[in-house]
C-alpha positions in Angstrom: -39.0 -16.0 20.2 -37.1 -16.4 16.9 -38.9 -18.7 14.3 -36.0 -21.2 14.3 -35.9 -21.5 18.1 -38.3 -24.1 19.6 -39.6 -24.3 23.1 -37.2 -26.3 25.4 -34.2 -25.0 23.5 -32.6 -23.7 26.7 -33.3 -27.0 28.5 -31.7 -29.0 25.7 -28.6 -26.7 25.8 -28.3 -27.0 29.6 -28.6 -30.8 29.3 -26.0 -31.0 26.6 -23.6 -28.6 28.5 -24.0 -30.6 31.8 -23.5 -34.0 30.2 -20.4 -32.7 28.3 -19.0 -31.3 31.5 -19.7 -34.5 33.4 -18.0 -36.6 30.7 -14.9 -34.3 30.8 -14.7 -34.3 34.5 -14.9 -38.0 34.8 -11.3 -38.1 33.6 -10.4 -36.9 37.1 -12.3 -39.8 38.6 -15.7 -40.4 40.1 -14.5 -39.7 43.6 -13.8 -36.1 42.7 -17.0 -35.5 40.8 -19.7 -33.3 42.3 -22.8 -31.5 41.1 -21.1 -28.2 41.9 -18.0 -29.0 39.8 -20.2 -30.1 36.9 -22.4 -27.0 37.1 -19.3 -24.8 37.1 -17.7 -26.5 34.1 -21.0 -26.4 32.2 -21.5 -22.7 33.0 -24.9 -23.3 34.6 -26.3 -22.7 38.1 -26.1 -25.8 40.3 -29.8 -25.4 41.1 -30.5 -26.0 37.4 -28.7 -29.3 37.7 -30.5 -30.3 40.9 -33.9 -29.3 39.4 -33.4 -31.5 36.4 -31.5 -34.5 37.8 -32.0 -34.3 41.6 -28.4 -35.6 42.4 -25.1 -36.5 40.9 -26.2 -40.1 40.2 -29.1 -38.7 38.2 -26.6 -36.8 35.9 -24.5 -40.0 35.6 -27.5 -42.1 34.8 -28.5 -39.7 32.0 -24.9 -39.9 30.8 -25.1 -43.7 30.8 -28.2 -43.4 28.7 -26.3 -41.2 26.2 -23.6 -43.8 25.9 -26.3 -46.5 25.5 -27.8 -44.6 22.6 -24.5 -44.7 20.8 -24.2 -48.6 21.0 -24.3 -50.5 17.8 -27.6 -52.5 17.3 -27.9 -56.0 18.6 -26.4 -58.6 16.2 -28.8 -60.7 14.1 -26.7 -62.7 11.6 -28.8 -65.8 11.6 -26.3 -67.8 13.6 -26.5 -68.0 17.4 -22.8 -68.5 17.9 -21.8 -65.6 15.7 -24.5 -63.4 17.2 -23.3 -64.1 20.8 -19.7 -63.6 19.8 -20.5 -60.3 18.2 -22.6 -59.3 21.2 -19.8 -60.2 23.6 -17.3 -58.1 21.5 -19.7 -55.2 21.6 -20.0 -55.4 25.4 -16.2 -55.6 25.6 -15.8 -52.5 23.5 -18.3 -50.6 25.6 -16.8 -51.8 28.9 -13.3 -50.8 27.9 -14.2 -47.2 26.9 -15.8 -44.3 28.7 -19.0 -46.1 29.5 -17.0 -48.9 31.1 -15.2 -46.4 33.3 -18.4 -44.8 34.4 -20.1 -48.2 35.1 -17.0 -49.3 37.1 -17.0 -46.1 39.1 -20.7 -46.3 39.9 -20.6 -50.1 40.6 -17.6 -49.6 42.9 -19.5 -47.0 45.0 -22.8 -48.9 44.9 -22.3 -50.8 48.2 -22.1 -47.5 50.0 -24.4 -45.5 47.7 -27.9 -46.9 47.1 -28.6 -44.3 44.4 -25.4 -45.3 42.4 -26.6 -49.0 42.7 -30.0 -48.0 41.4 -28.5 -46.3 38.4 -26.2 -49.3 37.6 -29.1 -51.7 38.0 -31.4 -49.7 35.7 -28.7 -49.4 33.0 -27.8 -53.1 33.1 -31.4 -54.2 33.2 -32.0 -52.3 30.0 -28.8 -53.6 28.3 -29.7 -57.2 29.3 -33.2 -56.7 28.0 -32.0 -55.6 24.6 -29.3 -58.3 24.4 -32.0 -61.0 25.1 -33.0 -60.5 21.5 -30.1 -62.6 20.3 -31.5 -65.6 22.1 -35.1 -64.7 21.1 -34.1 -64.6 17.5 -32.6 -68.1 17.8 -35.8 -69.3 19.3 -37.8 -67.8 16.5 -35.6 -69.4 13.9 -36.1 -72.8 15.6 -32.4 -73.0 16.6 -33.4 -73.2 20.3 -36.5 -74.6 21.9 -39.4 -72.5 23.1 -39.0 -71.6 26.8 -35.3 -71.1 26.6 -34.4 -68.6 29.3 -32.9 -65.7 27.3 -32.2 -63.6 30.4 -30.2 -66.3 32.2 -28.2 -67.0 29.1 -27.3 -63.3 28.7 -26.4 -63.1 32.4 -24.0 -66.1 31.9 -22.5 -64.4 28.9 -22.0 -61.1 30.8 -20.9 -62.4 34.2 -17.3 -63.3 33.3 -16.8 -60.0 31.6 -18.1 -58.0 34.6 -16.1 -60.2 36.9 -12.9 -59.2 35.1 -13.9 -55.6 34.9 -15.2 -55.0 38.4 -13.7 -57.7 40.7 -10.4 -59.1 39.5 -9.3 -56.2 37.4 -7.9 -58.4 34.6 -7.9 -57.4 30.9 -10.9 -58.2 28.7 -8.8 -59.5 25.9 -10.6 -60.7 22.7 -9.7 -64.3 23.2 -11.3 -64.4 26.6 -14.4 -62.7 25.3 -14.7 -65.2 22.3 -14.3 -68.2 24.7 -17.0 -66.8 26.9 -19.3 -66.5 24.0 -18.5 -70.0 22.7 -19.2 -71.4 26.2 -22.5 -69.7 26.4 -23.4 -70.9 22.9 -22.5 -74.5 23.9 -24.6 -74.2 27.1 -27.6 -72.9 25.1 -27.3 -75.7 22.5 -27.0 -78.3 25.3 -30.3 -77.2 26.8 -28.8 -75.7 30.0 -31.2 -72.8 29.8 -34.3 -74.8 28.7 -36.8 -75.9 31.4 -36.8 -79.6 32.0 
């Protein structure tokens, strides 16, 4: 083995080739995507894909993780309203690009495909967990009371965005996203997410 080649190099190359192929083939739509098409486009044997990812949704879950790793860090400006607005705009940016198309495709197939539902749930649970830091920072600064339900607040922030993306198919314009963030901020400050 050459000195500059480390163990697992082939595995890393296969992963990169498969994810690149999947990303490219998604342009044709999720319905047309198969492990076989991805393997062919990646120049690898389909058994290599099945061995590493088990199924198509495993590949797409890994691709979602790749997209997630490219996301800008969670805002922490010191102001709850600004942080929630910046967070909502980050979500909008992610949802209107390639990651949004992939999430939409997986979520649309989720009622008929338990594996797709599992991938979407896992991705969103991780995204929500990270986003909760915005509320947690406000609690730590004393801007919100202890016990404020960060998860519920982030769900309320995200729900209208996902409704537009996945259900009513309306644009996620910036004004709508800013209003959603302002409404969530007002609800947090009014104690809606604080136990009584």
